[in-house]
N, C-alpha and C positions, 0 to 999 in steps of 0.2 A: 490583463494577462492573469493576475492573481484570481480574479473572479472566475475566469474560464477554467483555470486549473482546479479550483474547488468544485466546479460543476462536473468536470471529468472525473475527479476523485470520488464524488458522490455516486456517479453512474457506475464506476468500476466497483465501488464497495457494494452497491446494490446488486450488481451482477454476482459478485462473490457470495453475498448473503443468500441469494435465491438459488444459485447453482450448487453450493456446497452440500446442502442436504441431499440433493439428487445424486451428486457425485458419490457421497458416502453410502447412501442407501442402495444404489445400483452400480456399485464399483465395477463389477465384471462387464456390465453392458456399456458403461461409459468409456472403457478402455478402447473400444473400437471407434469412438468419436474423436478423430484426429483434430477437428476444428476446435473442439472444446479444450484440448491440451494447448493448442496454439494460442487461444484467447487467454488461458490461464498463465502461460509463460509471458505473454505480452503484458498482462496486468502486473505480474510480479516485477517485471522490468520497470513499469511505470511507477510502482510503489517505491522501488529502490532509487529511482531517479528523483522522486519527490523527497526522499530522505536526504539525499545528497544536496539538493537545491535548498532545502530548509536551513542548512548550515550557513548559507550566504545571503539569504533573503532578509532584507530589513523588516522591522516591525515597529508599530507604534506602542509605546509603553503606557502605563496607567496615567501618566501625567500628560498624555497626548503629545509626546515628543517622539520624533522619528529616531530610532536607534540605528546607527550605522557602524558602530564599533564591532568588529568581527568577534572579539572575545565575549562581549555582552550578548550578541546574537547567538553564539554557540551555547553559552550558559543558559540563556532563556529557553532555547529549543530543547536542550537536554533535560531541563526541569519541567517542561510542559508536554509536548506532543511526541517526543522521541520514542518512548516505549510503545505507544499505540502504532506509530508508523512502522517500527521494526516488526511488530507482530503482523501488520498488514503486508509487509514486504516479504515475510518469511515464505518460502516456496512450499506451501502445504501439499500441493499436488505431487511434487517430486518426492517429498518425504513419505507420502502415502504409497507411492509406487515402490520406493526403496524398501519400505518396511513390509511390503507384500500384503497390504491391507485387503481384506475381502469381506 
């Protein structure tokens, strides 16, 4: 399950990396592409779900010990991947629409 989640995350991130320059460069043209906004909203939801799940998913520490303590899991996540995941989950498309980017 974790492996599949990482594959899905990489595919979603790849889509965002490839589509973001097109979205920014051709903002007026992409407004008419409803499917693109649907995909972007779904990806934002996936990223947000990933952030929430990461607070409860166990991990293996440097000593090869499975960590199951919720406080340790939370502290580890907050000190490692949390900032990157929050940036990924941020609804960039909605912010661009709200700011009237052109």
